[in-house]
Legacy VTK file of the C-alpha trace (Angstrom):
# vtk DataFile Version 3.0
C-alpha trace
ASCII
DATASET POLYDATA
POINTS 134 float
7.985 16.582 -19.506
6.853 13.016 -19.030
9.408 10.154 -18.969
9.567 7.617 -21.530
9.567 3.973 -20.210
9.836 1.083 -22.629
8.468 2.986 -25.654
5.559 4.391 -23.715
5.072 7.754 -21.912
4.146 7.603 -18.386
2.185 10.583 -17.063
3.809 12.589 -14.264
1.108 11.559 -11.824
1.811 7.687 -12.527
5.458 8.299 -11.798
4.814 10.008 -8.575
2.564 7.237 -7.391
5.086 4.717 -8.395
7.810 6.800 -6.525
5.629 6.878 -3.276
4.884 3.101 -3.517
8.804 2.481 -3.908
9.453 4.626 -0.889
6.819 3.121 1.276
8.336 -0.557 0.452
11.887 0.911 1.241
10.456 2.238 4.453
8.735 -0.958 5.240
12.147 -3.039 4.748
14.033 -0.545 6.788
11.415 -0.666 9.655
11.663 -4.582 9.533
15.459 -4.413 9.769
15.154 -2.139 12.910
12.854 -4.606 14.422
15.038 -7.573 13.859
18.026 -5.614 15.394
15.938 -4.893 18.396
15.286 -8.620 18.694
11.910 -9.071 17.139
11.031 -11.865 14.778
9.207 -10.739 11.652
6.199 -13.067 11.084
4.576 -11.346 8.162
5.378 -8.408 5.811
2.414 -6.591 3.827
-0.057 -9.104 5.388
-3.079 -8.625 3.101
-6.489 -9.736 4.429
-9.950 -9.136 3.339
-10.335 -6.208 5.750
-6.991 -4.446 4.956
-3.120 -4.721 4.981
-1.007 -4.767 7.790
2.635 -3.649 7.176
4.509 -5.744 9.418
3.623 -8.409 11.946
6.398 -9.130 14.490
6.808 -11.073 17.789
9.137 -10.412 20.742
8.688 -12.876 23.622
5.091 -13.169 24.560
4.114 -9.945 22.571
2.720 -9.856 19.173
3.220 -6.592 17.471
1.039 -5.149 14.553
3.149 -2.381 13.007
2.192 0.231 10.605
4.830 2.090 8.731
4.828 5.699 7.676
7.330 7.536 5.357
6.768 11.213 5.444
8.772 14.354 5.411
8.181 15.061 9.035
6.617 13.790 12.213
3.439 15.781 11.823
2.607 14.522 8.533
3.416 10.815 9.520
1.124 11.206 12.616
-1.655 12.721 10.473
-1.325 9.812 7.851
-2.368 7.447 10.568
-5.942 8.524 11.095
-8.791 6.779 13.001
-10.147 5.110 9.983
-6.774 3.609 9.158
-6.138 2.392 12.765
-9.597 0.918 12.801
-8.782 -0.926 9.536
-5.472 -2.373 10.805
-7.306 -3.374 14.067
-9.977 -5.389 12.224
-7.249 -6.894 9.659
-5.220 -7.893 12.934
-8.512 -9.769 14.221
-9.022 -11.534 10.948
-5.247 -12.381 10.837
-5.670 -13.939 14.377
-8.720 -15.885 13.553
-6.380 -17.767 11.027
-3.484 -18.106 13.522
-5.093 -19.322 16.815
-1.686 -20.135 18.139
-0.824 -16.671 18.221
-4.221 -15.383 20.063
-2.911 -16.084 23.680
-0.032 -13.620 23.188
-0.316 -9.969 24.313
-0.991 -7.671 21.418
0.281 -4.325 20.793
-0.143 -1.709 17.945
3.034 0.314 17.124
4.005 2.756 14.321
7.308 3.208 12.946
7.845 6.527 11.253
10.617 7.043 8.699
11.789 10.508 7.750
14.206 11.394 4.902
17.849 11.774 6.354
16.576 11.366 10.003
16.529 8.665 12.753
13.849 6.062 12.329
11.174 6.665 14.996
9.645 3.413 16.777
6.692 4.258 18.821
5.377 1.389 20.993
1.784 0.851 21.829
0.866 3.936 19.439
-2.952 3.175 19.653
-5.438 0.401 20.756
-8.172 -0.820 18.407
-11.646 0.292 19.281
-12.810 -3.143 19.106
-11.177 -6.334 20.312
LINES 1 135
134 0 1 2 3 4 5 6 7 8 9 10 11 12 13 14 15 16 17 18 19 20 21 22 23 24 25 26 27 28 29 30 31 32 33 34 35 36 37 38 39 40 41 42 43 44 45 46 47 48 49 50 51 52 53 54 55 56 57 58 59 60 61 62 63 64 65 66 67 68 69 70 71 72 73 74 75 76 77 78 79 80 81 82 83 84 85 86 87 88 89 90 91 92 93 94 95 96 97 98 99 100 101 102 103 104 105 106 107 108 109 110 111 112 113 114 115 116 117 118 119 120 121 122 123 124 125 126 127 128 129 130 131 132 133
């Protein structure tokens, strides 16, 4: 049965989308905290560009890291969620981000993924992919 919210009834599909969105935000905050504990400095969270969104942008030493965060039930689902099209989108968004931040362009660049699973350790995979065009 649909839940009532402030006098209106929300369909179950809308609730499921909202819960998934909230879980994604929670996973991104958790991933950012993990990176900070590992010595990274978070430069941007949910960085939106005309070409797409980058979940986290962090810096450690001379390395600039673009991070995609995936919250799924298991590793296979998380890996499948980061398909070639999405990796290309993040790569293009990173290029656009760097065009507005020439001070960061000389840094080494890396594309990582952080996978968050319910009731399990967070998995940070460094250099998970390289964009097809740089």
